[in-house]
Backbone bond lengths (Angstrom), bond angles and torsions (degrees), N, CA, C in turn:
res aa  C-N    CA-C-N  psi(-1)  N-CA   C-N-CA  omega(-1)  CA-C   N-CA-C  phi
1 P - - - 1.467 - - 1.514 109.79 -
2 P 1.310 115.63 150.78 1.462 118.88 179.78 1.524 110.40 -70.13
3 P 1.328 117.75 151.37 1.468 119.36 178.43 1.523 109.79 -66.55
4 P 1.311 116.45 150.47 1.471 118.93 -179.12 1.515 110.59 -65.79
5 S 1.307 115.30 143.29 1.461 119.61 176.84 1.526 108.27 -75.48
6 S 1.317 116.85 167.45 1.470 119.79 -178.98 1.526 111.03 -63.14
7 S 1.334 117.46 -32.34 1.462 119.28 179.13 1.516 110.65 -69.77
8 D 1.337 119.17 -34.31 1.457 121.88 176.70 1.523 110.78 -69.58
9 A 1.319 118.08 -36.86 1.456 121.95 -178.15 1.522 111.22 -68.31
10 D 1.329 117.05 -30.85 1.463 120.42 -179.07 1.525 112.66 -77.17
11 R 1.306 116.25 -18.69 1.454 121.35 -176.84 1.525 109.75 -93.93
12 P 1.362 118.79 129.10 1.461 118.86 175.78 1.514 109.96 -70.23
13 D 1.346 115.91 151.85 1.463 117.25 176.24 1.517 109.24 -72.65
14 D 1.336 117.80 172.95 1.461 121.37 -173.04 1.522 112.69 -56.92
15 G 1.324 118.11 -38.16 1.464 121.02 -179.27 1.512 111.43 -63.37
16 D 1.329 118.04 -44.30 1.457 121.40 178.98 1.527 111.08 -65.44
17 E 1.323 115.82 -38.84 1.462 120.15 -179.70 1.525 110.07 -63.36
18 E 1.327 117.10 -40.76 1.456 120.76 179.23 1.524 110.12 -65.51
19 E 1.317 117.98 -42.63 1.458 121.54 178.14 1.525 110.92 -63.15
20 L 1.308 116.37 -40.43 1.456 120.55 178.68 1.521 109.66 -61.85
21 T 1.307 117.17 -41.38 1.457 120.99 179.01 1.524 110.83 -63.81
22 K 1.324 118.15 -42.18 1.464 120.98 177.80 1.519 110.80 -64.40
23 S 1.326 115.73 -39.86 1.460 120.20 178.09 1.521 110.55 -63.79
24 Q 1.321 116.07 -44.07 1.465 119.90 178.61 1.523 110.54 -63.61
25 E 1.309 115.69 -39.79 1.461 120.14 179.33 1.524 110.78 -62.82
26 M 1.328 116.60 -43.48 1.466 120.21 178.95 1.529 110.55 -64.96
27 Q 1.315 117.45 -39.47 1.462 121.59 178.77 1.526 110.55 -65.39
28 F 1.340 116.47 -40.96 1.456 121.04 178.06 1.524 110.37 -63.16
29 E 1.325 116.40 -43.61 1.463 120.34 -179.97 1.524 110.65 -63.72
30 L 1.317 117.21 -41.46 1.454 120.71 177.34 1.522 110.64 -62.64
31 S 1.318 116.98 -43.12 1.467 120.87 178.19 1.521 110.83 -62.45
32 L 1.320 117.17 -42.27 1.463 121.56 178.13 1.522 110.76 -60.76
33 L 1.313 117.07 -43.57 1.464 120.68 179.52 1.527 110.92 -64.13
34 Q 1.312 117.09 -39.15 1.464 120.32 178.75 1.527 110.81 -66.02
35 V 1.313 116.53 -42.64 1.470 120.22 178.66 1.532 109.61 -65.81
36 A 1.317 116.83 -43.69 1.467 120.40 -179.96 1.522 110.77 -62.02
37 S 1.323 117.64 -39.89 1.465 120.42 177.57 1.525 110.35 -62.81
38 R 1.311 116.61 -38.57 1.473 119.90 177.42 1.522 110.87 -66.71
39 V 1.329 116.87 -38.02 1.470 120.53 177.14 1.532 109.34 -62.54
40 A 1.322 116.78 -43.60 1.467 120.07 177.45 1.527 110.36 -61.41
41 D 1.338 117.45 -40.72 1.468 120.76 177.01 1.526 110.95 -60.87
42 I 1.324 117.10 -39.09 1.467 120.98 178.75 1.527 110.16 -63.83
43 H 1.341 116.41 -44.49 1.477 119.37 177.04 1.524 110.20 -60.28
44 N 1.321 117.11 -41.62 1.470 120.51 177.36 1.519 110.86 -60.17
45 N 1.323 116.89 -46.57 1.468 120.75 -179.87 1.523 111.70 -63.05
46 M 1.330 116.20 -37.92 1.465 119.43 176.06 1.529 109.90 -63.16
47 G 1.311 116.06 -38.94 1.463 120.44 176.98 1.516 111.77 -60.31
48 V 1.317 116.58 -41.99 1.467 120.87 178.68 1.529 110.23 -61.50
49 V 1.317 117.18 -44.66 1.465 121.29 179.73 1.529 109.89 -61.43
50 H 1.330 116.82 -47.17 1.475 119.85 178.76 1.524 110.61 -60.80
51 E 1.325 115.93 -41.93 1.468 119.89 -179.34 1.530 110.37 -62.45
52 M 1.324 117.12 -42.89 1.470 120.73 179.35 1.522 111.44 -63.27
53 N 1.326 116.50 -29.31 1.467 121.41 177.91 1.527 112.17 -89.64
54 R 1.309 116.23 8.07 1.476 123.69 178.83 1.517 113.14 62.80
55 H 1.323 116.52 29.13 1.465 122.20 173.45 1.531 106.42 -99.38
56 Y 1.322 115.22 77.18 1.461 121.02 -170.00 1.525 113.29 -66.86
57 R 1.315 117.39 -36.62 1.474 119.45 178.14 1.525 110.94 -65.05
58 K 1.334 116.08 -44.55 1.464 119.60 178.18 1.530 110.37 -64.03
59 A 1.331 116.55 -39.10 1.469 120.28 178.13 1.520 109.82 -61.90
60 R 1.331 115.80 -46.37 1.465 119.81 179.67 1.524 110.36 -60.21
61 D 1.328 116.55 -44.39 1.463 120.14 -179.89 1.530 111.36 -60.36
62 S 1.327 116.83 -40.59 1.468 119.99 178.54 1.516 111.06 -65.46
63 Y 1.320 117.14 -42.02 1.471 120.22 178.33 1.530 111.00 -64.84
64 V 1.332 116.33 -39.34 1.476 119.74 177.63 1.525 109.86 -64.43
65 D 1.331 117.27 -40.88 1.472 120.41 177.12 1.529 110.16 -59.71
66 A 1.324 116.75 -41.80 1.469 120.45 178.46 1.526 110.34 -61.76
67 L 1.331 116.62 -44.98 1.473 120.14 178.99 1.517 111.41 -61.02
68 E 1.327 116.57 -40.37 1.467 119.47 179.25 1.520 111.78 -62.60
69 V 1.319 116.83 -39.42 1.467 119.82 177.15 1.526 109.78 -66.18
70 Y 1.340 116.39 -45.92 1.469 119.21 177.83 1.523 110.93 -56.68
71 H 1.319 116.67 -46.29 1.471 120.78 -175.98 1.523 112.57 -72.41
72 N 1.334 116.36 -54.17 1.465 120.94 -168.99 1.523 114.65 -80.51
73 T 1.316 117.03 -32.52 1.460 119.36 -177.14 1.522 111.62 -103.28
74 C 1.325 115.77 -46.05 1.470 119.79 -175.24 1.528 112.72 -86.17
75 R 1.316 116.83 -15.78 1.464 121.71 -176.07 1.529 110.68 57.05
76 R 1.330 114.25 42.62 1.459 121.51 177.59 1.518 106.60 -112.40
77 F 1.337 115.80 133.14 1.456 120.69 -173.60 1.519 111.10 -131.10
78 E 1.348 114.94 156.92 1.455 119.59 176.44 1.527 109.48 -70.34
79 E 1.315 114.14 165.05 1.467 122.29 179.12 1.526 112.79 64.41
80 E 1.324 116.75 19.15 1.463 120.68 175.19 1.518 109.51 -118.97
81 G 1.334 116.15 18.40 1.446 120.30 178.75 1.520 114.05 78.53
82 D 1.321 117.94 16.19 1.456 121.72 178.95 1.529 107.97 -91.24
83 V 1.326 116.50 106.27 1.457 120.29 -173.33 1.525 112.66 -63.53
84 D 1.330 117.80 -35.60 1.471 120.11 179.50 1.519 111.29 -64.82
85 V 1.310 115.93 -46.00 1.465 120.59 -178.51 1.531 110.06 -68.45
86 D 1.327 116.44 -42.90 1.470 119.75 179.13 1.527 110.92 -61.38
87 R 1.337 117.21 -43.19 1.469 121.41 178.93 1.530 109.98 -62.30
88 T 1.326 116.86 -43.68 1.463 120.55 -178.41 1.518 110.55 -64.57
89 K 1.320 116.71 -40.90 1.476 120.85 177.36 1.529 110.00 -60.38
90 R 1.335 117.19 -43.75 1.477 120.09 177.73 1.531 110.67 -64.04
91 N 1.330 117.18 -36.89 1.473 120.22 178.03 1.523 110.80 -62.25
92 V 1.330 117.00 -42.31 1.471 120.63 178.50 1.525 109.29 -61.36
93 E 1.320 116.74 -46.24 1.470 120.21 -179.29 1.530 111.21 -62.80
94 R 1.333 116.71 -40.67 1.457 121.30 178.62 1.520 111.11 -63.68
95 M 1.338 116.98 -39.39 1.459 120.47 179.90 1.527 110.93 -72.29
96 D 1.333 117.68 -32.05 1.463 119.91 173.48 1.525 109.26 -58.49
97 S 1.323 115.48 -44.95 1.462 120.96 179.54 1.528 110.75 -66.17
98 A 1.325 116.88 -42.94 1.470 120.27 179.69 1.523 111.15 -63.33
99 C 1.333 116.37 -40.37 1.471 119.77 178.65 1.517 110.95 -64.16
100 A 1.330 116.28 -41.17 1.467 120.06 179.13 1.524 109.81 -64.65
101 S 1.329 117.81 -42.94 1.464 121.28 178.43 1.515 111.14 -63.74
102 E 1.327 116.14 -40.60 1.461 120.87 179.76 1.529 110.23 -63.25
103 E 1.322 117.31 -41.84 1.467 120.61 178.64 1.529 110.48 -65.32
104 E 1.334 116.01 -39.28 1.462 119.86 178.62 1.529 110.48 -65.69
105 R 1.338 117.44 -43.17 1.465 121.12 177.68 1.523 110.58 -62.00
106 R 1.337 115.71 -41.45 1.469 119.75 -179.83 1.535 110.01 -63.94
107 A 1.313 116.97 -42.52 1.469 120.69 179.43 1.529 110.54 -63.19
108 L 1.341 116.94 -42.65 1.465 120.07 178.30 1.528 110.82 -64.90
109 H 1.311 116.57 -40.29 1.466 121.06 178.15 1.528 110.47 -62.48
110 D 1.332 115.87 -44.87 1.463 119.95 179.18 1.524 110.93 -62.61
111 E 1.334 116.33 -41.80 1.473 120.25 179.08 1.521 110.22 -64.36
112 A 1.332 117.50 -40.67 1.465 120.75 178.25 1.527 110.00 -62.36
113 G 1.331 116.90 -38.77 1.463 120.42 177.61 1.517 112.00 -63.35
114 R 1.339 115.99 -40.95 1.475 119.59 178.87 1.525 111.06 -66.30
115 V 1.319 117.31 -41.34 1.471 121.09 179.12 1.536 109.26 -63.82
116 A 1.326 116.52 -44.89 1.471 119.90 179.45 1.526 110.40 -60.56
117 G 1.324 116.74 -39.82 1.463 120.56 178.35 1.521 111.65 -63.18
118 R 1.341 116.97 -42.11 1.474 120.06 178.89 1.530 111.10 -65.97
119 V 1.326 116.68 -41.07 1.469 120.35 178.99 1.517 109.74 -62.51
120 E 1.319 116.22 -43.29 1.474 120.33 179.55 1.522 110.91 -62.25
121 E 1.331 116.95 -41.36 1.480 120.28 179.09 1.527 110.49 -64.58
122 E 1.333 116.25 -39.83 1.471 119.10 179.67 1.515 111.87 -65.98
123 E 1.354 115.41 -39.47 1.463 119.02 179.37 1.524 110.39 -65.93
124 E 1.338 117.35 -38.89 1.461 120.31 178.20 1.516 110.66 -65.88
125 G 1.334 116.84 -36.20 1.452 120.87 -179.73 1.521 111.88 -69.20
126 E 1.321 117.72 -28.47 1.463 122.10 -179.84 1.542 111.00 -82.08
127 G 1.353 116.09 -24.98 1.459 118.95 -174.04 1.449 114.84 -90.79
């Protein structure tokens, strides 16, 4: 057979090309997972900011968004020793509690306002 030309020598054979594609695919997947983890971290950080501003629903939503990225894109789950996912899960639970407390405080505040209004009306009626 004739010796390979320089253009043939520069080209990998089909087996090498397939391996290169698998390698590139694995590298792309790793890059995607790293970016997705950073996106989840951003959602977590947004949750912290909302929590510090006492916007508990927004904080909870940000933490839930982070969990969804961890679960659906990164395939990272709680109870598997993943500290980021476990922390985020606890943040969601804490915000659930904070939201419930906030609603209870709001209801008590509203009730106090109604009672004060009735007392004021009674005092005006007596005077």
